[in-house]
N, C-alpha and C positions, 0 to 999 in steps of 0.2 A: 383640131380644125385648121391650125396654121402650119402643120407639118414640122413644128419645132420640137427638138429633142428636149425633154424636161428631165433634168437630173433628179435623183432621189432627194438630195439635200434641198432642192427648190420646193419639192412637194412637202417635205418636212417643215420647212420654213413657212410655207403658206398655210399648212394645217395648224401649226402653232399659233400663227397670227389669228386665224379664224377662231380657234378655241379661246384665245384671249379675248376676242370681241364678245363671244358668248359669255365669258366670265364677267366682262364689264357690264353688258346690257341685261343680263339675267332674263332670258326670254320668257320664262314662266311668270315673271312679274309684270309683263306688258299686256295691255289690252289691244285686241285687234280692232283697228279703226282705219279710217281713210288715210291718215298720215302714215301709218305703218305700211299700208298697201302701196302708197306712193313711193315710200323709201325702197320697198322691194322691187317695184317697177323700175326705179332709178338704177338699182344694181343690175337688173336683168338687161335693160336697154343700154346701160353704160358698158356692160360686158360685150354686147354686140358692137358697140362703137369702137371698143379697143380692138376687137378682131378685125373690123373693117379698116381701122387706122393702120394696123400691122400689114394688111394686104396692100395698102397704098404707100408703101415706104418710098417709092420713087417720086412721089409728088412733093412739091415744095410745101413746107409747113404753112406758109401764108395763104397759099391757094386752098389748102384744107380748111384753114380758119374761116376763109370767106364763105365756102360752101356750108360749113357747119353753122355759121351765124345766119346765113340766109335760110337754111333749112329750119333752124330753130325759130326764126321770126315767122316763117310761113306756118309752121305747126302750132305756134302759140297765139297767132293773130286772132283766130276765131274765138277761143275761150277768153282771151284778154278783152275782146270787144264787149263782153257781157259784164266785166267787172272793172274795167279801166277807170282809174281816177287819176287825173293829171297830177304829177308831183308838184309840191310846193317849190317855189324858187329857192328857198333856204335849203332844200334837200339836194339840189343839183350838184354842189361840190362833192358831197358824199357819193352820189350816184355815179359821177364821173370817175371818182377814185375806184369804186367797185368795178366799173366797166374796164378801166385800165388794168387793174390787178387781174381781172378775169381773163383779159386778152393775153397778158404776160403768162399767166398760169396755163392757159390753153396752148400757147406756143411751146412752153416747156414740156407739157404733156405730149404734144405731137412729136417734138424732136426726140424725146426720150423713147417713144415707141418706134421711131424710125431707126434709132441707133442701137437699141437693146431688145433682146427677146422678151416676150410677154412673161415667160416663167421667171425671169430675173426681176421684172418690175412688179409682179403681182404682190409679193410681200410688202413692197414699199407703199403700195396704195393704202395699206392699213394704217400707215403712220399719220395719215390725215386726221385720224381720231385724236392722236396726241396733240397735233397742232391746233385742232378745233378746241380741245379742252383747255389748252394754254390761252387761246383767244377768249374763250368763255370766262376764264378767271381774270385775265387782264382787263377786258372791256366791260364785262357784265357782273363781275364779282361772284361768279358761280364757283364755289369751292369744289374741287374734284373729290369724289368718294375714294375710299381706300381701294376698292376694286378697280377703279379707273386708273389710279396711280400704279398699282401692281400690274394690271393688264397692259397698260401703256408701256411700262418698262420691258415687259416680256415681248411686246410687239416690236419695240425698237431693237432689242437683242436679236430676235428672230429675223427681222428684216436685214440687220447688219450681217447676220450669218449667211443669208441668201445672196447678198451682194459680194461677200468675201469669196464665196464659192465661185462666183462668176469670174472674179479677178484671177483666182488660182487656175481656172480652166484656160484662160487666154494665155 
């Protein structure tokens, strides 16, 4: 869709990462519910967002952030109106930190997609599972399963392989 040439090693790296995710989550053990459907929707629409971001590589990242934030606010305003509960004053510092981290993350996401091809970045997107698992352990005490540790290591190795191929090509 983007007209980018995808090397065989990038495909292999992405497939290895995807299979590792299947190993981690064991799809047969999941029940289909609204949460799972929302996650699948996030993957679908997130993919469209990546494609559109790659098409707008000439735009400044801050401009893209502004439009992204406005668009998200408009799309979520109606459903939020039905369930909105004002945050407690004590929650404001945490919410401000979340907002700041989200903006920095979004800027990094946009810049990476402006500077590198999607085929190089795709395997790296799976590494978020590893970071989320570390955060789960550090902040919530959720001990990772053996399948998560093994799958996470494979994801890191496959993503590393995908980025090394990119460097060798340049």
